[in-house]
Every structure is written in structure tokens, then in C-alpha cells.
KOLVEX-86140 format. One record per residue (C-alpha): chain; y, z, x; residue in three letters. Coordinates in steps of 0.001 Angstrom, whole numbers, plus 500000, padded with zeros to 6 digits. Layout:
REM residues N
SITE  kette       Y       Z       X  rest
SITE      A       Y       Z       X   ALA
...
***
This chain:
REM residues 164
SITE  kette       Y       Z       X  rest
SITE      A  592552  706415  211481   MET
SITE      A  595236  708286  213429   LEU
SITE      A  597292  705084  213881   ILE
SITE      A  597220  704380  210124   ILE
SITE      A  598351  707924  209360   LEU
SITE      A  601250  707699  211853   ALA
SITE      A  602368  704400  210264   THR
SITE      A  602320  705958  206796   LEU
SITE      A  604378  708928  207935   ILE
SITE      A  606939  706624  209536   SER
SITE      A  607108  704520  206381   LYS
SITE      A  607654  707614  204230   ASN
SITE      A  610388  708900  206595   ASN
SITE      A  612274  705602  206622   ILE
SITE      A  612119  705423  202841   TYR
SITE      A  613362  709034  202564   LYS
SITE      A  616231  708372  204968   ILE
SITE      A  617049  705054  203281   SER
SITE      A  617125  706687  199848   ASP
SITE      A  619485  709329  201159   GLU
SITE      A  621771  706634  202633   ILE
SITE      A  621707  704572  199440   VAL
SITE      A  622580  707590  197295   LEU
SITE      A  625447  708487  199654   SER
SITE      A  626724  704898  199459   ILE
SITE      A  626492  704964  195673   GLN
SITE      A  628643  708138  195646   LYS
SITE      A  631116  706643  198107   GLY
SITE      A  630254  709358  200610   ASP
SITE      A  630210  707340  203855   PHE
SITE      A  630690  710466  205898   GLY
SITE      A  627200  711569  204855   ALA
SITE      A  625562  708605  206581   ILE
SITE      A  627188  709446  209929   MET
SITE      A  624118  711377  211078   LYS
SITE      A  622044  708201  210814   TYR
SITE      A  624652  705804  212272   ALA
SITE      A  624536  704113  215632   ASP
SITE      A  627266  705596  217863   LYS
SITE      A  628538  702034  218421   LYS
SITE      A  628993  701598  214695   GLY
SITE      A  627432  699996  211654   ILE
SITE      A  627764  696315  210811   ILE
SITE      A  628538  695476  207201   PHE
SITE      A  627919  691980  205877   SER
SITE      A  628163  690123  202618   ILE
SITE      A  624991  688254  203397   ASN
SITE      A  621735  688871  205250   PRO
SITE      A  622782  686719  208195   ILE
SITE      A  624439  688957  210771   ILE
SITE      A  627392  687289  212492   ASP
SITE      A  629664  688365  215337   THR
SITE      A  632631  688257  212937   THR
SITE      A  631096  690814  210538   ASP
SITE      A  633109  694069  210322   PRO
SITE      A  631659  696938  212352   LYS
SITE      A  632788  700524  211848   PHE
SITE      A  632285  703487  214119   SER
SITE      A  630993  706768  212642   PRO
SITE      A  634418  708384  213170   GLN
SITE      A  635998  705998  210651   ILE
SITE      A  633482  706621  207831   PHE
SITE      A  635108  709716  206405   LYS
SITE      A  638304  707795  205590   LYS
SITE      A  637015  704251  205232   ILE
SITE      A  637575  703976  201441   LEU
SITE      A  641269  704789  201875   ASN
SITE      A  641964  702164  204538   ASP
SITE      A  644179  699354  203115   THR
SITE      A  643525  696878  205978   THR
SITE      A  642314  693469  204757   LYS
SITE      A  639315  692395  206787   LEU
SITE      A  637549  689086  207221   PHE
SITE      A  634132  689248  205604   TRP
SITE      A  632923  685694  206018   GLY
SITE      A  632799  682698  203714   TYR
SITE      A  631987  682490  199996   ALA
SITE      A  628707  680795  199169   SER
SITE      A  629250  677470  197513   GLY
SITE      A  633033  677122  198030   SER
SITE      A  633188  678057  201728   GLY
SITE      A  636460  679923  201099   MET
SITE      A  637338  682683  203546   GLU
SITE      A  636868  686171  202127   ILE
SITE      A  639434  688870  202986   TYR
SITE      A  639304  692296  201371   MET
SITE      A  639640  695981  202171   THR
SITE      A  636543  698030  202708   PHE
SITE      A  637097  699662  199326   LYS
SITE      A  637184  696224  197648   GLU
SITE      A  633999  695317  199507   PHE
SITE      A  632422  698593  198382   TYR
SITE      A  633389  698105  194730   GLU
SITE      A  632135  694491  194650   LYS
SITE      A  628959  694647  196728   TYR
SITE      A  627803  698200  197417   LEU
SITE      A  628620  700291  194339   LYS
SITE      A  625491  699424  192419   LYS
SITE      A  622529  701587  191478   ASN
SITE      A  620277  700251  194251   TYR
SITE      A  618151  703408  194252   ILE
SITE      A  616560  702153  190964   LYS
SITE      A  615637  698878  192626   GLY
SITE      A  612334  697769  194035   LYS
SITE      A  612138  698546  197752   LYS
SITE      A  610262  697071  200650   SER
SITE      A  609877  697833  204344   LEU
SITE      A  610244  694947  206800   ASN
SITE      A  609583  692324  204164   LYS
SITE      A  612200  690478  202075   ARG
SITE      A  611461  690662  198337   ILE
SITE      A  614585  689116  196853   ALA
SITE      A  614160  685464  195799   PRO
SITE      A  616794  684392  198319   THR
SITE      A  617460  680992  199808   ASN
SITE      A  619110  682606  202858   LYS
SITE      A  617061  683270  205989   LYS
SITE      A  618035  686557  207640   ASP
SITE      A  618381  686954  211388   ASN
SITE      A  617675  690706  211606   ILE
SITE      A  614869  690470  214195   LYS
SITE      A  616842  687998  216329   GLU
SITE      A  619818  690365  216588   ILE
SITE      A  617898  693655  216753   PHE
SITE      A  614538  693265  218519   LYS
SITE      A  613192  696713  217494   ASN
SITE      A  614528  696561  213960   ALA
SITE      A  613014  697995  210817   ASP
SITE      A  614725  697299  207553   PHE
SITE      A  614470  698532  204003   VAL
SITE      A  615497  696176  201216   GLU
SITE      A  616535  697440  197774   TYR
SITE      A  616235  694659  195209   TYR
SITE      A  617850  694832  191801   LEU
SITE      A  616610  692181  189386   LYS
SITE      A  619239  691016  186945   GLY
SITE      A  619024  690078  183271   LYS
SITE      A  618914  686388  184203   GLU
SITE      A  617085  684526  186946   GLU
SITE      A  620223  684126  189053   TYR
SITE      A  621624  687598  188445   ASP
SITE      A  620092  689672  191242   TRP
SITE      A  621422  691801  194098   HIS
SITE      A  619884  693152  197259   SER
SITE      A  620959  695807  199744   LEU
SITE      A  619351  695840  203212   ILE
SITE      A  619552  698802  205545   LEU
SITE      A  618761  697875  209149   VAL
SITE      A  617541  700441  211643   PHE
SITE      A  617190  699718  215355   ASN
SITE      A  615522  702333  217537   ASN
SITE      A  615709  704776  214596   ASN
SITE      A  619444  704543  213990   VAL
SITE      A  621283  702706  211191   LEU
SITE      A  622935  699609  212700   VAL
SITE      A  623677  697389  209688   ALA
SITE      A  624115  697352  205929   ILE
SITE      A  623689  693889  204498   LEU
SITE      A  624219  692504  200983   TYR
SITE      A  622477  689554  199435   ASP
SITE      A  622584  687900  195990   SER
SITE      A  621799  684586  194470   TRP
SITE      A  623979  681749  195731   SER
SITE      A  623985  678015  195048   PRO
***
């Protein structure tokens, strides 16, 4: 009985923290997530497959990240394979600035109807993740935001959506 209660408390805490992070992201207040961030930085990815080329930002950068005009490599576009370069602000506008808080959420289980296999547990052995899934008006119009925590700190923010 005690083990079940501890698990429920942990689940509620991770949802509470995740909701706070998602609301801060929605407002563009990346400085507010610093208290949850890994000191080594947070990985941002345009898909649920974490790669060594994904941009990683230290907590010190978060307060001014939306004003940085540096074009970064974000990976390859699904379908075309074209390289994607954009500023963090462009990434934010295109992938993160959605009302994820209204989405369906899940702890440690993918709920989006994705054809991409994530590698969260391979990269972070002690990871927990919360997925926020926004169903679109059409079958192929969905978006997902995944917050990855490793040893109780935020280590990655991943985006997923339908792709061919």
C-alpha cells in the first residue's frame, strides 16, 4: 500500500512540474524553467529521437534564448530529408508555441499515433517523460510535446507530429 501511495505522489508531482514547464513554454518564459533544468543543459529536438546533433542549451542562456539570431541545425525534415536550419525563436514559433496544456497527457507511455520510435530510455537510463498530445481536426493533424526528466531534472524537450 505504501509503495502505491509513493508512486501516486511522484506521478502527481511530475504532472504538476510538467504543467508548469508547459505553461512557461507557452508564454515564452524559458527563464522560468531554469529551476528544473539540468545544469548541463536541455536538449531540444524536432522529433522524439534524440541525436547528438540536437541543440542543447545551458540554463544561463534561457533568459535570452528567444532573442538569439543564430541559425542552428535542427535535423532533417521528414519525407524530404532536407536539412532544417532556424533560430530558436523560429523553432519555438513553429513547434513549441501551441496550447499543449489542453492536450491529453501520459507518464512514461507514448500516446500519440506516431510511426517514430523514441530512444529516450536508451539515452537516459533513469528517465521519466510526460507526453502532451494534441489531436488535430484531421487524422494526420496532431502534435506532441515530450518533456524528459532524468534523475528528477529536465534534460530534453522533444516535439513529434505526423510524418509520412
